N, C-alpha and C positions, 0 to 999 in steps of 0.2 A: 781634299774636297771641298770645294766652294760652293755655296748655295746662293749666294747674292743676298740683296737686301729683302727682310721679310715685307717692309712697307716701304714707301717713297714719303719722305717726311718734304713738307713745303712750308712756306712761309706763312703763317698764322695771321691774317689781318685783325684779326679780332682778338688776339692777345692782351692788350693793353686793356681790352674793355672788359675781359674776363676776370683779368688780375684786380682791376678795380672793382668791380663788382665782389670777387671773393674777399676783398681786404673788407668792403663793409659789411659782408654777410659775417665775416668773422668777428668784426667790432660788436656788430649785434648781438651776436650769441654770446661773445664774451663779457658781453653787459648784462645779458640775463642770467647768464652763470654766476657773475659776481656777485648778483641780487640774492641768488641761491645761496651762495657761501655767507654774504654778510648776514643774511636773517638767520641762519644756523650760528652764526658767532654772537650776534647781538642779543637774540630772542628764542633759543632754541624752544622754549614752550610753546612759541606760537606756532612752529613746525610740529607740535604735540598735536595740535588741536585735529579733532577728529572731524573730519568729513563725510557723512555717509559710513562706510564701512572702513574708509581710509584715511590717513592723516595727510596734513597739509603736506609736509616732505614727500611722500610717495606722490599724491598729485603732481607737485611742482617737477619731481623727477620724471614723470611721465609727460609732463608738458615739455621739459626740455628734450627729451629724445623725440618727440613728436616735431618740435621747433626745427630741430637738427634735419629730420628728414624733409620736411617742408621746404625748408631752405634749399636743401640740396636738389631737389624737383625743380623749385623755381630757379636757381642756376644751372641747371642742364637745360631747362628750355629755353631761357634767354640766351644762353651760350649756342645753344646749337641754331637759334634763330639768326645770331649775329653771326657765326660762321657762313651759314648759306647766304647773308647777304654781301658780306664783305669779304669772301673767298673766292674767287672766280673759278668755275668749271672748267675743266678743260674737255676737249672732244672725245679722248680716251674714256673719261667718267661716264658722259654721257652715253657711250654705246655698251657700256658693261649691263 
């Protein structure tokens, strides 16, 4: 029994832009995460400083998670817009 392709893959003209953006976001996140590791290694007492009810380590960790979600949302927005601009629509796509 042959069901055929579930989706038809076409050339993505926005792929190079998305790749470059992904690499820059990865580098940015890696630097922020490396800062977290560096502070923990060099000055663990600093991470233990209380800020309100939490310490710096917890706040930094929440910041890392939030940064990852924000970068993902920005990447998705820019990538979707780039795909719409750079990938031509076919007549079949418009009729659906």
